[in-house]
N, C-alpha and C positions, 0 to 999 in steps of 0.2 A: 503494499499498499505505499506508493512513490504519496510524499508531502506530509506524510504523518507522523507526529514526535511520536517515536518510539519508549515506555518510561524505564529507565533504570530498574534492574529485576530487585526488590526488595530483599532483604537483609534480617526481617524481624519477621517473627508468625507469633504474635500474639494477637487476642479477634478484637482487641481496638485497632490496630495497626492494619488488620486485613479487613475491617469494615472500610477502613479509610483510600486504601486500596482501589478497593469495589466503587467506592463512591465517584477516585477520579478517575476510574473506568468508562465506569458511566459518563459521565462529563468530556470526556474523549471520542466516544462512537456519537454522541449530541453533535459536538462539534464534527467532525469528517464524514458526515451522513454514512457513514458505514452500510453497503447493502447485506442482505442478511449473510448472503458466505462470506462475508466478511467478517460480519460480526458474529456468526457460528466456528470461524476457523479460530478468530480471537481470544474467543470464549473457551476452547478447548486447551490456548494454549499457557492462558492464564491458572483454568484449574490443574494444569500439570506443574506451574512455577511454583504456584501456592502450595500443590500437594493437599487439592480436595477431595476428597472423596464422598460418594451417595452416600445418602443415611443410612441403613438396612432396615429393610421395614418391618415392623412388629407382626409379631401373630397376635391376631385376640385371640385369648384362651377362652373356650366354651363354659359358656356357664351351666356347671352341674348341680343336677338336684341334689339337694341335702338326703341322708339316707332316709329320714321319715318320710317323704315328699316320695323317694323311688316306692318305698315299702305300700305308702295306702294305694299309688298309682295300681300298682299289682294286684292288694289286695281287689281293688274293684274291678279289673280286670277279671278274676278269680268268682266275684259273687255275679259276675252277669252271665256267667255260666258257657259261654261263648268257647268249648275244650278247642276248637282251632284255633282260635283266637291266642288264647292259655298261650297254645304250646308257638303260635307263629312269635308273638310279642317275646314271650321267653327265649325262644332262637337268636332273635333279634337281639338280645341282649349279652346271652352267655356266648356268643363266637364272633362279636363285633363286628358282623358283616353288614354292606351297604347295604341301603333299601331296595337300589338295581337287580343286587346279587342276588339276595330276601326272593324277588319275585320269580327270579330267573330259574332257580333251583328245581330240579329232575330229579324225578322219584328215581331214575337210576344212578344219580349223582350219591345218593346216599350208601356209605358204608357202618353201617350198624357196626357192625362186629369192630371194627378197625374203627369206632367212634370218630371219622369226617366224613366230610362232605366237599366234594370236586367244583371250582367255583370255575367256570368257564370262559376264559376271554372277562376275567371280571377287568379293573380301573388299570390303564393302559393294555387293556386289551392283552393283560397277561394271565395264564391259570395258572391256578395254587389251590389245595385245599384248605379248611378251616379243618377245628374240631371241635369238638362239643366233651361236656364231661359223661363222665358212666352215669351222672345218676338221669342223665337226660334220655338214656338211650331208649328204655324199656317204655316210656312214653313216646317217642318217638317212631318208634317199633311199632307200638298200640296204633298210631295215628296212620301211620303205609296201612296195616292191616283193617281200617275203618275202613281205608280208601282206595280196596284195587286197581281200578278203573283209572287213576291218575295220573294223567301224564309229567306235572308238574305238584312238586310236594304241595304248595297249598294254591287251589282252585274254588273261587265263587262257588254261585252255585249255579251259573251260568256253565259252570264248566272248563274258567276261560282262568288263565294264571293273574292273581292280582296287579294291580296296577302299581307302580310307586306313588302314584295321585292315592287311589284306595287305603295302600298303606299308612299314608299321613292321617289320613281323614280318618282310619280306627282310631289312630295312638291321639287324635286331638279329640276326639268323640270320649275316652275312659279320661284323659286326662280335668275334659268338662267335666266330667260323672264325678269324679273324685274329690273335687272341690280345692285340687291343689293350684297355688298362685304362679306359678314356675310355665314357661315358655316352654313345649315339649312339642319332639320332635322327633322321626324316625333315628335319624347321625346323632342325633345328643348320647341314646346308649353306646355307640359304639365309641364315643369318647368315653362316657362312663365307665365301662369296662376296661379302655388301653390303660386309663387313671387310673383305675384299682388296680390294675395290676403292675403299672408304673410304684404302687402306694408300698404293695406288698415286695420291691426291691429287685424285682427280674430286670434284668437287661433289655436292651430293645431287641439284640440278638435274639432272647427267648420267643419275647414279645412277637418278634413277629414269626416266629417258628409256629407260636400258638394261633 
């Protein structure tokens, strides 16, 4: 950029000095009526000279349910008497599975003896197995025996698999019926279980296996 005065590289790094330099830089940009390409080039050079880095985006931690609210939620599900909902919503919690993966579980994907369920092309198009506890095996086996014609593990009255939207509605229904004030959605149970496993002292590698 011919004719433009180049500022001397600073030797200071304090916040106040950096703020003054930014102000001087802005005045130079206005005085020289730089194009966007010129402005962008100088910005990159200034960031390099001042060793500026973009701050890392902080991840918002999910707001989990207190133990008492979680207990009330599942007590409400049990009192309603819909056995399929009881099994489905507990599996959602026990396995920390995503709701889209829950709705896609086929009967053939369930291995009762090995206590695992195959997830076909989960997030990132990656196949994997998820595990469920021994205490849940007999319940799941009874559910399969009661629905011998099912293609999917959970199907509606119309013999179709549940949609993610329908699972969200079911969770919302029981949350409102239970009277708890916290916002409840299917993905919350995934965070709830992963947080619980972390609190038990399990390393990330072990949690990934689970």
